[in-house]
C-alpha positions as CSV (number, residue, x, y, z in Angstrom):
1,M,3.8,-5.5,2.5
2,S,4.0,-6.2,6.3
3,Y,7.7,-5.5,6.0
4,L,7.0,-1.8,4.5
5,A,4.3,-1.3,7.3
6,E,6.5,-2.1,10.1
7,E,9.2,0.0,8.4
8,C,6.7,2.9,8.5
9,G,6.3,2.5,12.2
10,F,2.4,0.6,11.8
11,A,1.6,-1.9,14.1
12,S,0.3,-3.9,11.4
13,H,-0.5,-4.3,7.8
14,S,-4.2,-3.5,8.0
15,S,-3.4,-0.3,9.9
16,F,-1.1,0.7,7.3
17,A,-3.7,-0.3,4.4
18,T,-6.4,1.9,6.3
19,V,-4.1,5.1,6.3
20,F,-2.9,4.3,2.8
21,R,-6.4,4.0,1.5
22,N,-7.5,7.0,3.3
23,I,-4.5,9.1,1.8
24,T,-4.7,7.7,-1.8
25,G,-8.2,6.4,-2.4
26,I,-7.2,3.2,-3.2
27,S,-5.7,0.1,-1.4
28,P,-2.0,-0.7,-1.4
29,S,-2.7,-4.0,-3.4
30,V,-4.5,-1.8,-6.3
31,F,-1.6,0.6,-5.9
32,I,0.9,-1.9,-6.6
33,R,-1.2,-3.7,-9.6
34,E,-1.6,-0.3,-11.3
35,A,2.3,0.5,-10.9
36,S,3.0,-2.8,-12.3
37,K,0.8,-2.1,-15.1
38,N,2.5,1.1,-16.1
39,Q,6.0,-0.4,-15.7
40,S,5.1,-2.9,-18.3
41,S,3.7,-0.4,-20.7
């Protein structure tokens, strides 16, 4: 996740997670977990 945050121009993982949560309403880890469940189905 830190790599993704850096590639998107964020100074830290926590700042990326905050913006992600504000936009989507869920944390990046919850998003990844849900996406993994949907791929398995």
